[in-house]
ROMILUM-176917 format. One record per residue: x, y, z of N, C-alpha, C, O in turn; residue in one letter. Coordinates in nm, 2 decimals. Layout:
// residues N
+--------+--------+--------+--------+--------+--------+--------+--------+--------+--------+--------+--------+------+
:   n_c1 :   n_c2 :   n_c3 :  ca_c1 :  ca_c2 :  ca_c3 :   c_c1 :   c_c2 :   c_c3 :   o_c1 :   o_c2 :   o_c3 : rest :
+--------+--------+--------+--------+--------+--------+--------+--------+--------+--------+--------+--------+------+
:      X :      Y :      Z :      X :      Y :      Z :      X :      Y :      Z :      X :      Y :      Z :    A :
...
+--------+--------+--------+--------+--------+--------+--------+--------+--------+--------+--------+--------+------+
END
This chain:
// residues 96
+--------+--------+--------+--------+--------+--------+--------+--------+--------+--------+--------+--------+------+
:   n_c1 :   n_c2 :   n_c3 :  ca_c1 :  ca_c2 :  ca_c3 :   c_c1 :   c_c2 :   c_c3 :   o_c1 :   o_c2 :   o_c3 : rest :
+--------+--------+--------+--------+--------+--------+--------+--------+--------+--------+--------+--------+------+
:   3.16 :  -3.04 :   2.81 :   3.18 :  -3.06 :   2.68 :   3.33 :  -3.11 :   2.65 :   3.42 :  -3.06 :   2.72 :    M :
:   3.37 :  -3.20 :   2.56 :   3.50 :  -3.23 :   2.55 :   3.59 :  -3.12 :   2.50 :   3.54 :  -3.04 :   2.42 :    P :
:   3.73 :  -3.12 :   2.54 :   3.80 :  -3.01 :   2.47 :   3.83 :  -3.01 :   2.33 :   3.86 :  -2.90 :   2.27 :    E :
:   3.81 :  -3.13 :   2.25 :   3.83 :  -3.12 :   2.13 :   3.70 :  -3.12 :   2.03 :   3.69 :  -3.16 :   1.92 :    D :
:   3.61 :  -3.07 :   2.11 :   3.47 :  -3.07 :   2.04 :   3.47 :  -2.95 :   1.94 :   3.52 :  -2.84 :   1.97 :    F :
:   3.41 :  -2.98 :   1.82 :   3.42 :  -2.88 :   1.72 :   3.26 :  -2.87 :   1.68 :   3.19 :  -2.97 :   1.68 :    S :
:   3.22 :  -2.74 :   1.63 :   3.10 :  -2.71 :   1.59 :   3.05 :  -2.80 :   1.47 :   2.93 :  -2.83 :   1.45 :    L :
:   3.15 :  -2.84 :   1.38 :   3.13 :  -2.92 :   1.27 :   3.07 :  -3.06 :   1.31 :   3.00 :  -3.13 :   1.23 :    D :
:   3.09 :  -3.10 :   1.44 :   3.04 :  -3.22 :   1.49 :   2.90 :  -3.22 :   1.55 :   2.84 :  -3.33 :   1.57 :    D :
:   2.84 :  -3.09 :   1.58 :   2.72 :  -3.08 :   1.63 :   2.60 :  -3.07 :   1.52 :   2.59 :  -2.98 :   1.44 :    D :
:   2.52 :  -3.17 :   1.53 :   2.40 :  -3.19 :   1.43 :   2.31 :  -3.05 :   1.42 :   2.25 :  -3.03 :   1.31 :    P :
:   2.30 :  -2.97 :   1.52 :   2.23 :  -2.87 :   1.53 :   2.30 :  -2.76 :   1.43 :   2.24 :  -2.70 :   1.36 :    R :
:   2.44 :  -2.75 :   1.44 :   2.51 :  -2.64 :   1.36 :   2.52 :  -2.69 :   1.22 :   2.50 :  -2.61 :   1.13 :    W :
:   2.54 :  -2.82 :   1.18 :   2.52 :  -2.87 :   1.06 :   2.38 :  -2.83 :   0.98 :   2.38 :  -2.79 :   0.87 :    R :
:   2.28 :  -2.86 :   1.05 :   2.14 :  -2.83 :   1.01 :   2.12 :  -2.70 :   0.97 :   2.08 :  -2.67 :   0.86 :    R :
:   2.17 :  -2.60 :   1.08 :   2.14 :  -2.45 :   1.04 :   2.24 :  -2.41 :   0.93 :   2.19 :  -2.34 :   0.84 :    L :
:   2.36 :  -2.46 :   0.92 :   2.45 :  -2.43 :   0.81 :   2.42 :  -2.48 :   0.67 :   2.44 :  -2.41 :   0.57 :    K :
:   2.37 :  -2.60 :   0.67 :   2.35 :  -2.67 :   0.54 :   2.20 :  -2.66 :   0.49 :   2.18 :  -2.69 :   0.38 :    D :
:   2.10 :  -2.61 :   0.58 :   1.97 :  -2.60 :   0.54 :   1.93 :  -2.50 :   0.41 :   1.98 :  -2.39 :   0.40 :    E :
:   1.86 :  -2.54 :   0.33 :   1.83 :  -2.45 :   0.21 :   1.71 :  -2.38 :   0.25 :   1.64 :  -2.44 :   0.33 :    K :
:   1.68 :  -2.26 :   0.20 :   1.57 :  -2.18 :   0.23 :   1.58 :  -2.08 :   0.11 :   1.68 :  -2.06 :   0.05 :    W :
:   1.44 :  -2.03 :   0.08 :   1.40 :  -1.94 :  -0.03 :   1.38 :  -1.80 :   0.04 :   1.29 :  -1.79 :   0.13 :    T :
:   1.46 :  -1.70 :  -0.02 :   1.44 :  -1.55 :   0.04 :   1.30 :  -1.50 :  -0.01 :   1.27 :  -1.50 :  -0.13 :    C :
:   1.23 :  -1.46 :   0.09 :   1.10 :  -1.40 :   0.04 :   1.10 :  -1.26 :  -0.01 :   1.00 :  -1.20 :  -0.05 :    S :
:   1.23 :  -1.21 :  -0.01 :   1.23 :  -1.07 :  -0.09 :   1.28 :  -1.10 :  -0.24 :   1.22 :  -1.04 :  -0.34 :    G :
:   1.37 :  -1.18 :  -0.26 :   1.41 :  -1.19 :  -0.41 :   1.36 :  -1.33 :  -0.47 :   1.36 :  -1.34 :  -0.59 :    C :
:   1.32 :  -1.43 :  -0.39 :   1.27 :  -1.54 :  -0.44 :   1.39 :  -1.65 :  -0.47 :   1.35 :  -1.76 :  -0.50 :    G :
:   1.51 :  -1.62 :  -0.46 :   1.63 :  -1.70 :  -0.49 :   1.63 :  -1.81 :  -0.36 :   1.61 :  -1.78 :  -0.25 :    V :
:   1.67 :  -1.92 :  -0.41 :   1.68 :  -2.03 :  -0.31 :   1.84 :  -2.03 :  -0.26 :   1.93 :  -2.02 :  -0.35 :    R :
:   1.87 :  -2.03 :  -0.13 :   2.01 :  -2.01 :  -0.07 :   2.02 :  -2.13 :   0.03 :   1.92 :  -2.19 :   0.08 :    H :
:   2.15 :  -2.15 :   0.05 :   2.20 :  -2.25 :   0.15 :   2.29 :  -2.18 :   0.26 :   2.36 :  -2.09 :   0.23 :    A :
:   2.27 :  -2.23 :   0.38 :   2.37 :  -2.19 :   0.49 :   2.31 :  -2.06 :   0.56 :   2.20 :  -2.00 :   0.53 :    G :
:   2.39 :  -2.02 :   0.65 :   2.35 :  -1.91 :   0.73 :   2.35 :  -1.78 :   0.66 :   2.44 :  -1.75 :   0.58 :    V :
:   2.25 :  -1.69 :   0.69 :   2.25 :  -1.58 :   0.60 :   2.35 :  -1.47 :   0.66 :   2.39 :  -1.47 :   0.78 :    I :
:   2.40 :  -1.39 :   0.57 :   2.50 :  -1.29 :   0.59 :   2.44 :  -1.15 :   0.62 :   2.38 :  -1.08 :   0.54 :    D :
:   2.47 :  -1.12 :   0.75 :   2.41 :  -1.00 :   0.80 :   2.49 :  -0.89 :   0.79 :   2.45 :  -0.78 :   0.84 :    L :
:   2.61 :  -0.88 :   0.72 :   2.70 :  -0.78 :   0.69 :   2.67 :  -0.69 :   0.58 :   2.59 :  -0.73 :   0.49 :    A :
:   2.72 :  -0.56 :   0.58 :   2.71 :  -0.47 :   0.47 :   2.83 :  -0.40 :   0.46 :   2.91 :  -0.38 :   0.55 :    C :
:   2.85 :  -0.35 :   0.33 :   2.99 :  -0.29 :   0.32 :   2.99 :  -0.14 :   0.37 :   3.09 :  -0.09 :   0.41 :    G :
:   2.87 :  -0.08 :   0.37 :   2.86 :   0.06 :   0.41 :   2.70 :   0.10 :   0.45 :   2.61 :   0.04 :   0.38 :    K :
:   2.68 :   0.19 :   0.54 :   2.54 :   0.23 :   0.58 :   2.47 :   0.28 :   0.46 :   2.52 :   0.33 :   0.36 :    P :
:   2.35 :   0.25 :   0.46 :   2.27 :   0.27 :   0.34 :   2.27 :   0.43 :   0.30 :   2.25 :   0.48 :   0.19 :    E :
:   2.29 :   0.51 :   0.42 :   2.29 :   0.66 :   0.38 :   2.42 :   0.71 :   0.34 :   2.42 :   0.83 :   0.31 :    Q :
:   2.53 :   0.64 :   0.33 :   2.65 :   0.68 :   0.29 :   2.65 :   0.71 :   0.14 :   2.64 :   0.61 :   0.07 :    W :
:   2.66 :   0.84 :   0.09 :   2.66 :   0.87 :  -0.06 :   2.75 :   0.81 :  -0.15 :   2.72 :   0.80 :  -0.27 :    P :
:   2.88 :   0.76 :  -0.10 :   2.99 :   0.70 :  -0.18 :   2.99 :   0.56 :  -0.21 :   2.89 :   0.49 :  -0.18 :    G :
:   3.10 :   0.52 :  -0.25 :   3.11 :   0.39 :  -0.25 :   3.15 :   0.32 :  -0.14 :   3.13 :   0.36 :  -0.03 :    G :
:   3.23 :   0.19 :  -0.15 :   3.26 :   0.12 :  -0.03 :   3.40 :   0.13 :  -0.02 :   3.45 :   0.04 :   0.05 :    E :
:   3.49 :   0.23 :  -0.06 :   3.63 :   0.25 :  -0.03 :   3.64 :   0.31 :   0.10 :   3.58 :   0.42 :   0.13 :    D :
:   3.71 :   0.23 :   0.20 :   3.72 :   0.27 :   0.33 :   3.87 :   0.33 :   0.36 :   3.97 :   0.29 :   0.30 :    K :
:   3.87 :   0.43 :   0.46 :   3.99 :   0.47 :   0.51 :   4.03 :   0.38 :   0.63 :   3.94 :   0.30 :   0.68 :    L :
:   4.16 :   0.38 :   0.67 :   4.19 :   0.31 :   0.79 :   4.13 :   0.38 :   0.91 :   4.11 :   0.50 :   0.90 :    Q :
:   4.11 :   0.32 :   1.02 :   4.05 :   0.37 :   1.13 :   4.13 :   0.49 :   1.19 :   4.07 :   0.60 :   1.22 :    N :
:   4.26 :   0.46 :   1.19 :   4.35 :   0.57 :   1.23 :   4.36 :   0.70 :   1.15 :   4.41 :   0.80 :   1.21 :    G :
:   4.31 :   0.71 :   1.04 :   4.32 :   0.82 :   0.96 :   4.20 :   0.90 :   0.96 :   4.19 :   0.99 :   0.88 :    N :
:   4.09 :   0.88 :   1.05 :   3.97 :   0.95 :   1.03 :   3.95 :   1.06 :   1.13 :   3.84 :   1.11 :   1.13 :    V :
:   4.04 :   1.09 :   1.21 :   4.03 :   1.19 :   1.31 :   4.02 :   1.33 :   1.26 :   3.97 :   1.42 :   1.32 :    A :
:   4.07 :   1.34 :   1.14 :   4.08 :   1.48 :   1.07 :   3.95 :   1.51 :   0.99 :   3.94 :   1.62 :   0.93 :    T :
:   3.85 :   1.42 :   0.98 :   3.74 :   1.44 :   0.88 :   3.61 :   1.44 :   0.96 :   3.59 :   1.35 :   1.05 :    S :
:   3.52 :   1.53 :   0.92 :   3.37 :   1.50 :   0.98 :   3.29 :   1.43 :   0.87 :   3.16 :   1.44 :   0.88 :    S :
:   3.33 :   1.38 :   0.77 :   3.26 :   1.32 :   0.67 :   3.34 :   1.19 :   0.62 :   3.41 :   1.20 :   0.53 :    H :
:   3.33 :   1.08 :   0.68 :   3.43 :   0.96 :   0.63 :   3.36 :   0.84 :   0.64 :   3.26 :   0.83 :   0.72 :    F :
:   3.41 :   0.74 :   0.57 :   3.37 :   0.59 :   0.59 :   3.51 :   0.52 :   0.63 :   3.60 :   0.54 :   0.55 :    L :
:   3.52 :   0.45 :   0.74 :   3.63 :   0.37 :   0.77 :   3.60 :   0.21 :   0.79 :   3.49 :   0.17 :   0.77 :    S :
:   3.69 :   0.15 :   0.82 :   3.68 :   0.02 :   0.85 :   3.56 :  -0.03 :   0.95 :   3.50 :  -0.14 :   0.94 :    E :
:   3.54 :   0.06 :   1.04 :   3.47 :   0.03 :   1.17 :   3.36 :   0.15 :   1.19 :   3.27 :   0.13 :   1.26 :    D :
:   3.38 :   0.27 :   1.13 :   3.31 :   0.39 :   1.16 :   3.26 :   0.46 :   1.04 :   3.33 :   0.45 :   0.94 :    F :
:   3.15 :   0.53 :   1.06 :   3.10 :   0.61 :   0.95 :   3.04 :   0.75 :   1.01 :   2.96 :   0.75 :   1.11 :    C :
:   3.09 :   0.86 :   0.96 :   3.04 :   0.99 :   1.00 :   2.99 :   1.06 :   0.89 :   3.06 :   1.09 :   0.80 :    V :
:   2.86 :   1.09 :   0.90 :   2.79 :   1.18 :   0.78 :   2.78 :   1.32 :   0.83 :   2.70 :   1.36 :   0.92 :    L :
:   2.86 :   1.41 :   0.76 :   2.85 :   1.56 :   0.77 :   2.85 :   1.60 :   0.92 :   2.78 :   1.69 :   0.96 :    E :
:   2.94 :   1.52 :   1.00 :   2.96 :   1.56 :   1.15 :   2.85 :   1.54 :   1.23 :   2.86 :   1.57 :   1.35 :    G :
:   2.73 :   1.50 :   1.18 :   2.60 :   1.49 :   1.26 :   2.56 :   1.35 :   1.29 :   2.52 :   1.32 :   1.40 :    Q :
:   2.58 :   1.26 :   1.20 :   2.54 :   1.12 :   1.21 :   2.65 :   1.04 :   1.23 :   2.75 :   1.06 :   1.16 :    H :
:   2.65 :   0.93 :   1.33 :   2.75 :   0.86 :   1.36 :   2.72 :   0.72 :   1.35 :   2.62 :   0.68 :   1.42 :    F :
:   2.78 :   0.62 :   1.27 :   2.75 :   0.47 :   1.28 :   2.87 :   0.40 :   1.31 :   2.98 :   0.44 :   1.28 :    E :
:   2.85 :   0.29 :   1.38 :   2.96 :   0.20 :   1.42 :   2.93 :   0.05 :   1.37 :   2.82 :   0.01 :   1.36 :    L :
:   3.03 :  -0.02 :   1.33 :   3.03 :  -0.14 :   1.29 :   3.05 :  -0.23 :   1.41 :   3.14 :  -0.21 :   1.49 :    R :
:   2.96 :  -0.32 :   1.43 :   2.98 :  -0.41 :   1.54 :   2.96 :  -0.57 :   1.52 :   2.90 :  -0.60 :   1.42 :    L :
:   3.00 :  -0.65 :   1.61 :   3.01 :  -0.79 :   1.59 :   2.90 :  -0.84 :   1.69 :   2.91 :  -0.81 :   1.81 :    L :
:   2.82 :  -0.91 :   1.65 :   2.70 :  -0.97 :   1.72 :   2.73 :  -1.13 :   1.73 :   2.75 :  -1.20 :   1.63 :    D :
:   2.73 :  -1.18 :   1.85 :   2.77 :  -1.32 :   1.88 :   2.63 :  -1.39 :   1.90 :   2.54 :  -1.33 :   1.96 :    V :
:   2.62 :  -1.50 :   1.86 :   2.52 :  -1.60 :   1.87 :   2.56 :  -1.74 :   1.93 :   2.65 :  -1.81 :   1.88 :    Y :
:   2.50 :  -1.76 :   2.04 :   2.57 :  -1.88 :   2.11 :   2.48 :  -2.00 :   2.07 :   2.36 :  -1.99 :   2.06 :    A :
:   2.54 :  -2.12 :   2.07 :   2.47 :  -2.24 :   2.06 :   2.47 :  -2.32 :   2.18 :   2.57 :  -2.36 :   2.23 :    L :
:   2.33 :  -2.34 :   2.23 :   2.32 :  -2.41 :   2.36 :   2.42 :  -2.53 :   2.36 :   2.43 :  -2.60 :   2.26 :    N :
:   2.48 :  -2.53 :   2.48 :   2.58 :  -2.65 :   2.50 :   2.72 :  -2.60 :   2.43 :   2.80 :  -2.68 :   2.46 :    G :
:   2.75 :  -2.51 :   2.37 :   2.87 :  -2.49 :   2.31 :   2.94 :  -2.37 :   2.39 :   2.87 :  -2.27 :   2.40 :    H :
:   3.06 :  -2.36 :   2.43 :   3.12 :  -2.25 :   2.48 :   3.18 :  -2.17 :   2.38 :   3.28 :  -2.19 :   2.31 :    D :
:   3.10 :  -2.07 :   2.36 :   3.13 :  -1.97 :   2.23 :   3.27 :  -1.89 :   2.27 :   3.34 :  -1.84 :   2.19 :    I :
:   3.29 :  -1.88 :   2.39 :   3.43 :  -1.80 :   2.43 :   3.56 :  -1.87 :   2.36 :   3.66 :  -1.80 :   2.33 :    R :
:   3.55 :  -1.99 :   2.34 :   3.66 :  -2.06 :   2.26 :   3.69 :  -2.01 :   2.12 :   3.80 :  -2.03 :   2.06 :    K :
:   3.58 :  -1.96 :   2.06 :   3.56 :  -1.91 :   1.92 :   3.59 :  -1.77 :   1.90 :   3.62 :  -1.73 :   1.78 :    D :
:   3.59 :  -1.68 :   2.01 :   3.61 :  -1.55 :   1.99 :   3.74 :  -1.52 :   1.96 :   3.83 :  -1.59 :   2.02 :    L :
:   3.78 :  -1.42 :   1.89 :   3.89 :  -1.38 :   1.85 :   3.94 :  -1.24 :   1.93 :   3.85 :  -1.16 :   1.95 :    V :
:   4.06 :  -1.23 :   1.97 :   4.09 :  -1.10 :   2.06 :   4.08 :  -1.00 :   1.95 :   4.10 :  -0.88 :   1.98 :    D :
+--------+--------+--------+--------+--------+--------+--------+--------+--------+--------+--------+--------+------+
END
């Protein structure tokens, strides 16, 4: 694959990104890739205001940028899922 290749030049990516679809849950018509992100776990009782990751060691009940602990018993972790496009070197797109 050429060094200067961009996903924007790939017809498979353009089709995935630009495709219109109707949500089976809400019935609204959308375009593009769906957003799989959420601001907080469903079980978190408060809002989406987050502590910085470095400030969480002193609490057993908190929501931070990457972690959520509920009553010191339930632990959740934010993660990044990477999906590769066949023929594209995804390693070039990953951020340290």
